[in-house]
C-alpha positions in Angstrom: 1.6 -14.5 14.1 3.7 -12.0 16.6 4.2 -12.8 20.3 3.1 -9.2 22.3 6.8 -8.3 22.3 7.2 -8.3 18.7 4.5 -6.3 17.8 4.9 -3.8 21.2 7.9 -3.6 19.4 7.1 -3.2 15.9 5.0 -0.3 17.4 7.3 1.5 18.4 9.9 1.4 15.5 6.8 3.0 13.8 6.6 5.7 16.1 10.0 6.7 15.7 10.0 6.6 12.5 6.4 8.6 12.6 7.6 11.5 14.6 11.4 11.8 13.5 12.4 15.1 13.3 13.8 16.3 10.3 17.8 17.2 10.9 20.5 17.8 8.2 21.3 14.0 7.9 21.3 12.4 5.4 18.1 10.3 5.1 17.2 7.2 2.9 14.4 6.6 1.1 13.9 3.8 -0.8 11.5 3.9 -4.7 8.2 2.6 -4.9 6.3 1.7 -8.1 3.5 4.8 -9.8 6.5 7.3 -8.5 5.8 6.5 -4.2 8.7 7.3 -2.0 9.2 5.7 1.1 11.4 5.6 3.9 14.1 3.6 4.4 13.7 2.1 8.0 9.7 1.8 7.2 11.0 -0.5 4.4 12.8 -2.2 7.0 10.1 -2.4 9.0 8.1 -4.9 6.6 11.0 -6.8 6.0 11.1 -8.2 8.8 7.5 -8.1 10.4 7.7 -10.2 7.0 10.6 -12.3 7.8 9.6 -12.9 10.5 6.5 -14.9 10.1 7.3 -16.6 6.7 7.7 -19.4 8.6 4.2 -19.9 10.2 2.9 -20.0 6.8 1.0 -22.7 5.4 1.5 -23.8 1.6 -1.9 -23.2 0.3 -3.3 -20.9 1.7 -3.8 -17.1 1.2 -2.8 -14.2 3.4 -3.6 -11.0 3.5 -1.1 -8.5 4.4 -2.8 -7.5 7.3 -2.3 -11.0 8.2 1.8 -11.0 7.4 2.1 -7.6 8.9 0.0 -9.0 12.3 -2.9 -7.6 12.9 -2.0 -6.1 15.6 0.9 -3.6 13.8 -1.1 -3.2 10.6 -4.2 -1.6 12.7 -0.7 1.2 14.8 -0.7 2.3 10.9 -3.3 4.8 9.5 -4.2 5.0 5.7 -0.9 5.8 4.7 0.4 4.6 6.2 -0.8 1.6 5.4 -1.3 1.7 1.8 2.2 2.2 1.3 2.8 -1.1 3.9 1.0 -2.9 1.1 3.5 -1.5 -1.6 6.0 -2.9 0.2 5.6 -6.0 0.0 3.9 -5.9 -4.0 8.0 -4.4 -4.4 8.6 -7.3 -3.0 8.0 -10.4 -3.8 7.8 -8.5 -7.3 11.9 -8.7 -7.0 11.4 -12.1 -5.2 12.5 -11.0 -2.3 10.7 -13.3 -0.3 8.7 -16.4 -1.0 5.3 -15.3 -1.9 3.3 -14.7 -4.5 -0.2 -12.9 -6.0 -3.0 -15.6 -5.6 -6.2 -13.2 -6.3 -7.0 -9.9 -5.6 -10.2 -8.5 -3.7 -13.1 -6.2 -4.7 -11.6 -3.6 -3.0 -8.2 -3.7 -4.7 -6.5 -6.0 -1.7 -4.3 -8.3 -3.1 -3.5 -12.0 -1.0 -0.5 -13.9 -1.4 0.3 -17.7 -0.4 3.5 -19.5 0.1 5.4 -19.5 -3.5 
């Protein structure tokens, strides 16, 4: 669903977020359900990736978070980042920021979405 350039750009942005050095500059974090906090740049990266793929989704098909974010980008995430990405997407869907709705959950708790 992503072009090679888009996937590489997202991996580069993810690398920059991971390797950000602490500074005195204000860093913004967003709250997620369950008391989790995520860096605003990471949330923005998730939002952009989902919005980029939305025009290519088919009504009636189910999509896992991995497919909505792109397999190459998903594989670049470590376990904690993947969980945060899932929480970010769930929050975006819950707030109505993207035209998706939850259709099912896998046996391992992974959520599947369809176009609303």
